[in-house]
DRENPA-3360 file (N, C-alpha, C; in nm, 2 decimals, always signed):
BEGIN
1 = LTEPVAQG = -0.30/-1.96/-0.98/-0.39/-1.91/-0.99/-0.38/-1.90/-1.16 ~ -0.51/-1.88/-1.22/-0.51/-1.91/-1.36/-0.49/-1.71/-1.39 ~ -0.46/-1.69/-1.51/-0.43/-1.57/-1.54/-0.56/-1.49/-1.52 ~ -0.67/-1.53/-1.58/-0.81/-1.45/-1.56/-0.85/-1.42/-1.42 ~ -0.80/-1.52/-1.31/-0.85/-1.51/-1.17/-0.73/-1.39/-1.11 ~ -0.60/-1.39/-1.14/-0.51/-1.33/-1.12/-0.55/-1.17/-1.15 ~ -0.61/-1.15/-1.29/-0.64/-1.04/-1.34/-0.76/-1.01/-1.25 ~ -0.86/-1.06/-1.22/-0.97/-1.01/-1.14/-0.95/-0.97/-1.01;
9 = LFRQVLEA = -0.85/-1.05/-0.93/-0.79/-1.03/-0.78/-0.71/-0.86/-0.80 ~ -0.63/-0.86/-0.90/-0.56/-0.73/-0.93/-0.64/-0.61/-0.93 ~ -0.74/-0.62/-1.03/-0.84/-0.52/-1.05/-0.91/-0.49/-0.94 ~ -0.94/-0.57/-0.82/-1.01/-0.54/-0.70/-0.91/-0.47/-0.63 ~ -0.79/-0.50/-0.63/-0.68/-0.43/-0.54/-0.65/-0.29/-0.62 ~ -0.66/-0.26/-0.73/-0.66/-0.15/-0.81/-0.79/-0.03/-0.76 ~ -0.87/-0.11/-0.75/-1.03/-0.05/-0.73/-1.00/+0.00/-0.58 ~ -0.98/-0.08/-0.51/-0.96/-0.06/-0.34/-0.84/+0.07/-0.32;
17 = MGHCSSRG = -0.73/+0.04/-0.41/-0.62/+0.18/-0.39/-0.69/+0.29/-0.46 ~ -0.79/+0.27/-0.55/-0.85/+0.43/-0.61/-0.94/+0.47/-0.49 ~ -1.03/+0.38/-0.44/-1.11/+0.44/-0.34/-1.04/+0.48/-0.22 ~ -0.91/+0.45/-0.18/-0.83/+0.50/-0.06/-0.79/+0.63/-0.11 ~ -0.75/+0.62/-0.23/-0.68/+0.78/-0.29/-0.79/+0.89/-0.30 ~ -0.92/+0.83/-0.36/-1.02/+0.94/-0.36/-1.05/+0.98/-0.23 ~ -1.04/+0.93/-0.10/-1.07/+0.94/+0.03/-0.96/+1.03/+0.09 ~ -0.85/+1.04/+0.00/-0.70/+1.13/+0.07/-0.63/+1.03/+0.18;
25 = VLHRHIKA = -0.66/+0.88/+0.14/-0.56/+0.79/+0.22/-0.45/+0.71/+0.15 ~ -0.34/+0.71/+0.21/-0.22/+0.64/+0.15/-0.20/+0.53/+0.23 ~ -0.20/+0.40/+0.17/-0.18/+0.28/+0.24/-0.03/+0.26/+0.31 ~ +0.06/+0.27/+0.22/+0.19/+0.26/+0.24/+0.24/+0.12/+0.27 ~ +0.18/+0.03/+0.28/+0.23/-0.11/+0.28/+0.17/-0.21/+0.21 ~ +0.16/-0.21/+0.10/+0.09/-0.28/-0.01/+0.19/-0.40/-0.02 ~ +0.16/-0.51/-0.02/+0.22/-0.66/-0.04/+0.11/-0.76/-0.04 ~ +0.16/-0.88/-0.09/+0.07/-0.97/-0.13/-0.01/-1.02/+0.02;
33 = ENVLVDLA = +0.07/-1.00/+0.14/+0.04/-1.05/+0.26/-0.08/-0.96/+0.32 ~ -0.09/-0.87/+0.26/-0.20/-0.75/+0.30/-0.33/-0.75/+0.20 ~ -0.31/-0.85/+0.12/-0.44/-0.89/+0.03/-0.50/-1.01/+0.08 ~ -0.63/-1.00/+0.15/-0.72/-1.16/+0.18/-0.81/-1.16/+0.06 ~ -0.82/-1.31/+0.01/-0.89/-1.34/-0.06/-0.98/-1.43/-0.02 ~ -1.13/-1.42/-0.04/-1.24/-1.52/+0.02/-1.24/-1.63/-0.11 ~ -1.21/-1.72/-0.08/-1.19/-1.81/-0.19/-1.33/-1.90/-0.23 ~ -1.44/-1.88/-0.15/-1.56/-1.92/-0.20/-1.60/-1.79/-0.30;
41 = TGEAKLID = -1.58/-1.67/-0.29/-1.64/-1.55/-0.37/-1.54/-1.49/-0.46 ~ -1.43/-1.51/-0.42/-1.32/-1.44/-0.50/-1.28/-1.31/-0.49 ~ -1.35/-1.26/-0.37/-1.38/-1.13/-0.32/-1.19/-1.09/-0.29 ~ -1.13/-0.99/-0.30/-1.04/-0.93/-0.26/-1.04/-0.84/-0.15 ~ -0.99/-0.81/-0.04/-0.97/-0.71/+0.06/-0.84/-0.66/+0.09 ~ -0.83/-0.54/+0.07/-0.71/-0.49/+0.13/-0.72/-0.46/+0.29 ~ -0.57/-0.50/+0.36/-0.59/-0.50/+0.50/-0.48/-0.43/+0.53 ~ -0.45/-0.42/+0.68/-0.35/-0.36/+0.75/-0.30/-0.22/+0.72;
49 = FGCGTILQ = -0.39/-0.13/+0.75/-0.36/+0.01/+0.72/-0.29/+0.08/+0.82 ~ -0.22/+0.00/+0.91/-0.16/+0.04/+1.03/-0.02/+0.16/+0.98 ~ +0.03/+0.13/+0.85/+0.12/+0.24/+0.81/+0.05/+0.35/+0.72 ~ -0.07/+0.33/+0.74/-0.15/+0.43/+0.63/-0.13/+0.58/+0.70 ~ -0.14/+0.66/+0.60/-0.13/+0.82/+0.64/-0.24/+0.90/+0.55 ~ -0.24/+1.03/+0.57/-0.31/+1.12/+0.49/-0.23/+1.15/+0.36 ~ -0.29/+1.11/+0.24/-0.24/+1.17/+0.13/-0.18/+1.29/+0.12 ~ -0.05/+1.34/+0.06/-0.03/+1.45/+0.06/+0.06/+1.47/-0.11;
57 = DTFYTRME = +0.06/+1.60/-0.12/+0.14/+1.62/-0.26/+0.28/+1.64/-0.25 ~ +0.34/+1.65/-0.13/+0.50/+1.68/-0.12/+0.55/+1.55/-0.08 ~ +0.68/+1.53/-0.08/+0.76/+1.43/-0.04/+0.73/+1.35/+0.11 ~ +0.74/+1.24/+0.12/+0.72/+1.18/+0.26/+0.86/+1.16/+0.27 ~ +0.92/+1.18/+0.41/+1.05/+1.17/+0.42/+1.07/+1.05/+0.55 ~ +0.96/+1.01/+0.60/+0.98/+0.90/+0.73/+0.82/+0.82/+0.73 ~ +0.83/+0.71/+0.78/+0.70/+0.62/+0.78/+0.65/+0.63/+0.91 ~ +0.61/+0.77/+0.98/+0.55/+0.78/+1.09/+0.43/+0.80/+1.08;
65 = QHGPAELR = +0.37/+0.81/+1.19/+0.20/+0.84/+1.20/+0.19/+0.93/+1.32 ~ +0.05/+0.94/+1.34/+0.01/+1.06/+1.46/-0.04/+0.94/+1.54 ~ -0.05/+0.98/+1.70/-0.13/+0.88/+1.76/-0.02/+0.85/+1.88 ~ -0.07/+0.77/+1.97/+0.03/+0.75/+2.10/+0.17/+0.71/+2.06 ~ +0.27/+0.74/+2.14/+0.42/+0.73/+2.10/+0.45/+0.61/+2.07 ~ +0.38/+0.51/+2.15/+0.42/+0.36/+2.13/+0.37/+0.30/+1.98 ~ +0.26/+0.39/+1.92/+0.23/+0.32/+1.81/+0.25/+0.42/+1.69 ~ +0.36/+0.51/+1.71/+0.37/+0.62/+1.59/+0.47/+0.56/+1.49;
73 = LCPMGTQE = +0.57/+0.48/+1.54/+0.66/+0.47/+1.44/+0.63/+0.33/+1.37 ~ +0.63/+0.36/+1.24/+0.58/+0.23/+1.15/+0.70/+0.20/+1.09 ~ +0.73/+0.04/+1.08/+0.82/-0.03/+1.04/+0.86/+0.04/+0.91 ~ +0.96/+0.00/+0.83/+1.00/+0.04/+0.70/+0.96/+0.00/+0.58 ~ +0.85/-0.08/+0.63/+0.75/-0.14/+0.51/+0.85/-0.27/+0.47 ~ +0.81/-0.34/+0.38/+0.89/-0.46/+0.33/+0.97/-0.40/+0.20 ~ +1.08/-0.44/+0.25/+1.20/-0.37/+0.11/+1.17/-0.43/-0.02 ~ +1.13/-0.53/-0.03/+1.10/-0.56/-0.15/+0.98/-0.50/-0.22;
81 = YSPLEWIL = +0.91/-0.42/-0.17/+0.80/-0.36/-0.23/+0.80/-0.19/-0.23 ~ +0.94/-0.17/-0.17/+0.95/-0.04/-0.13/+1.01/+0.04/-0.27 ~ +0.99/+0.15/-0.29/+1.04/+0.23/-0.43/+1.18/+0.25/-0.40 ~ +1.27/+0.25/-0.52/+1.41/+0.30/-0.50/+1.44/+0.42/-0.43 ~ +1.35/+0.52/-0.46/+1.36/+0.64/-0.41/+1.39/+0.64/-0.25 ~ +1.30/+0.55/-0.19/+1.29/+0.54/-0.04/+1.42/+0.47/+0.01 ~ +1.45/+0.36/-0.08/+1.56/+0.29/-0.02/+1.69/+0.38/-0.05 ~ +1.71/+0.45/-0.16/+1.83/+0.52/-0.17/+1.85/+0.65/-0.11;
89 = FGCYHGQP = +1.73/+0.73/-0.08/+1.74/+0.87/-0.05/+1.63/+0.88/+0.08 ~ +1.56/+0.77/+0.10/+1.48/+0.82/+0.22/+1.36/+0.90/+0.21 ~ +1.32/+0.91/+0.10/+1.20/+0.99/+0.08/+1.12/+0.94/-0.06 ~ +0.99/+0.98/-0.07/+0.91/+0.93/-0.18/+0.78/+1.01/-0.20 ~ +0.72/+1.03/-0.33/+0.60/+1.07/-0.35/+0.49/+0.93/-0.31 ~ +0.37/+0.97/-0.27/+0.30/+0.86/-0.23/+0.22/+0.79/-0.35 ~ +0.17/+0.84/-0.44/+0.08/+0.78/-0.54/+0.21/+0.71/-0.62 ~ +0.32/+0.76/-0.67/+0.41/+0.69/-0.74/+0.47/+0.57/-0.65;
97 = ATIWSLGI = +0.49/+0.59/-0.54/+0.53/+0.47/-0.47/+0.42/+0.38/-0.48 ~ +0.32/+0.41/-0.44/+0.18/+0.27/-0.47/+0.19/+0.21/-0.59 ~ +0.21/+0.31/-0.68/+0.17/+0.24/-0.82/+0.34/+0.13/-0.84 ~ +0.44/+0.17/-0.77/+0.54/+0.09/-0.78/+0.53/-0.06/-0.71 ~ +0.48/-0.01/-0.59/+0.43/-0.14/-0.50/+0.33/-0.23/-0.56 ~ +0.24/-0.17/-0.64/+0.14/-0.27/-0.71/+0.22/-0.33/-0.82 ~ +0.30/-0.27/-0.88/+0.39/-0.35/-0.99/+0.45/-0.46/-0.92 ~ +0.53/-0.44/-0.81/+0.59/-0.57/-0.76/+0.49/-0.68/-0.72;
105 = L = +0.36/-0.62/-0.68/+0.27/-0.72/-0.64/+0.22/-0.79/-0.75;
% end
C-alpha cells in the first residue's frame, strides 16, 4: 500500500470506531483481519463484533458477553493487539484499549 492509501483506509477505520463509540458500542477485537477492504472502491468495513459489548466508564475485567452460555465467552482477543494492562493485570478501560489496538493496527 502507498502511504496515502493506508492513511485513507485507517481514517475509515477511525470513523467506524467513532461511530461505534457514539452508539455506545465497544468492538474489543480490532485487528487487521477484522478490516475488510473493497479493492474496487477502496472502502473499508469493520467486521467481527462477536467480542463487542456495551461501552462503560468502569474497568472491564473479562471478555464475556450476554447471551446463550455456549456463545458468552469470547476468546481473549489477539494478544499482539491487546493493551498491556489486560495482559498484565486482566483489566482495561474500553476507549484507551481501543486506541492502543488502533495504534498496533
